[in-house]
N, C-alpha and C positions, 0 to 999 in steps of 0.2 A: 573496520573488518572485525569479524567475529572470530573468537578464539576457540569456542566450544559449543556444544548442543545446549548446555545449561543456559547460556546467554540467550538463545533464542526462545527457549521455554519460559524464562523470566519475563521476556518481552510479551510474548503471547498471553501468558497468564495474567501479567500486569494490565494488559488491554482489557481482557475480559472482567477483571475485578475492579478495573478503574484505579488501580494503585500503582501503576508505572509513574515514577516521578516525571513531571512535565518536561524537564530539561533533557530527559532520555527519549522523549517521543519525537525522534529525528527522522530524517528521510530514510536513513538505513533501517530504523525500527519499524517503519511502516511496511517496508518490505519483509522484514524478519517476521513480523506478526502475520502477514498474509500467508507467507510460506509455512508457518507454524500451523496456522488453521487448516491449510490444504493437506498437510501431511498428518497431523495428529488430531484433528477434530472433524472426522467426517460426518459428525451430527450437525456441523454448521455449514451452511451454504454461503461462502464468503460473498459473492456478488449480490446475494439477497439481504445477508445479515450484517455485513460490514458497515453499511451506513448508519445503522442503529447503533452498533458498537462503538464506531468512532464518535458519533454525536454524544452518546453517554459519557464516554471518556472526556470529550471536550467540556461538557458541562461539569463534570466531577473536578476538573483542573481549572475551572473559571474561564473557560474559552467559549464566547458566544458563537452559536451557529446561526450566522446571518447571510445576506447576500454579499457580504464583502469579507467575511472571516469564518473560521471554523471549517466544518465539513464541506468537502467539494466533490460532488458526485462524478464528474468526468475524470478528474485526476485519480480518484479512487478506483473507478472501473478500468481505466487504462493501466493502472498500476497493478491490479489483479490479474489483468490479461498477460502483462509482461511476466509477472511472477509464475503464473500457471504455465506459461511458454518455457520458462527456465527449468521449472520443476519437470516438465516433460522431457527435457533434454537430458536430464540426469536419471539414473536408475534409483529405485527405492532404497538401495543399499547406501547410497551417497548421504553422508550425514547432511541435516538441512543447514547447518552453519556453512557448509562448503557450497551448497546451492545458493545460499544468500550472498556469499563472497563473490562467487562467480557472476551472479546478477549485478552486484554492486560495481564490479570492475568492468563490466560491459558497457556498451553505449546506453542501453536502457536503464542503467543504474546511476547515470549522471543526473544530478538535480534538474538540469534544464532539458532533459531529453524530450519532454512533451512538446517543447517549441519547435522541434524538427517536424511535427505532425499538425499542430495547431497554432494559428497567430496568436499572439499574446492577447489581443484585443477579444478574440472569440474565446479562448481558454479562460481568461479571467472574467468573462461576463457573469452577471447574476444567473442567466440561464444555464450555463454550463455548470455552474456551481450547484444549481437545483436539481438538473437531470442531465442524462447522458447527451452529449453533443458530439457529433461525427467530426473527425478532423477536417479541417479546410485546406491544409497544404498538401498532405498525401495520406494515403492509407497506412494503418498500422501494419507492421511486417508480420503479425501473428493472428 
C-alpha cells in the first residue's frame, strides 16, 4: 500500500529514467507507474509507449526481454485497462496513491487476477508475451 503521492511520483519517474531499484519494480509498482502516467503525463500514451518504457527499464536492470522473460504485452495491456478503469471510477481530486491503493485491494489488484480471464497456458505463451491475446476464459469486465 502507498502512503502518499510522493511514492507514486518516485515510481513513475524511476520507470521513465530507468533508475527505480529493481527490487522495487513490483506488481504494485507496475500499477502505480501506469496510474502516474495516466494522471501526470498526458504527453505519454501508456498503451502505445509503456511497452518501450518497460523494455528499456528491463534492459537497464539486466532483465532480458525474451519469449520467456521480461516484457509481456498481454499482461501490460490488461493491467493498463484495469488501471484506466479504476482511475475513471475516481474523480480527478482523489490522490493517485489512493486510487492505486483502491486498485490493489480490489480483485483486479491481486497478482493472479489475470488467470480468471486467461488460462495459464495461453497467458504464459510466447505469443501472448509478444502481442495482445484475447482472454480465453471470459471477457475482461472493462
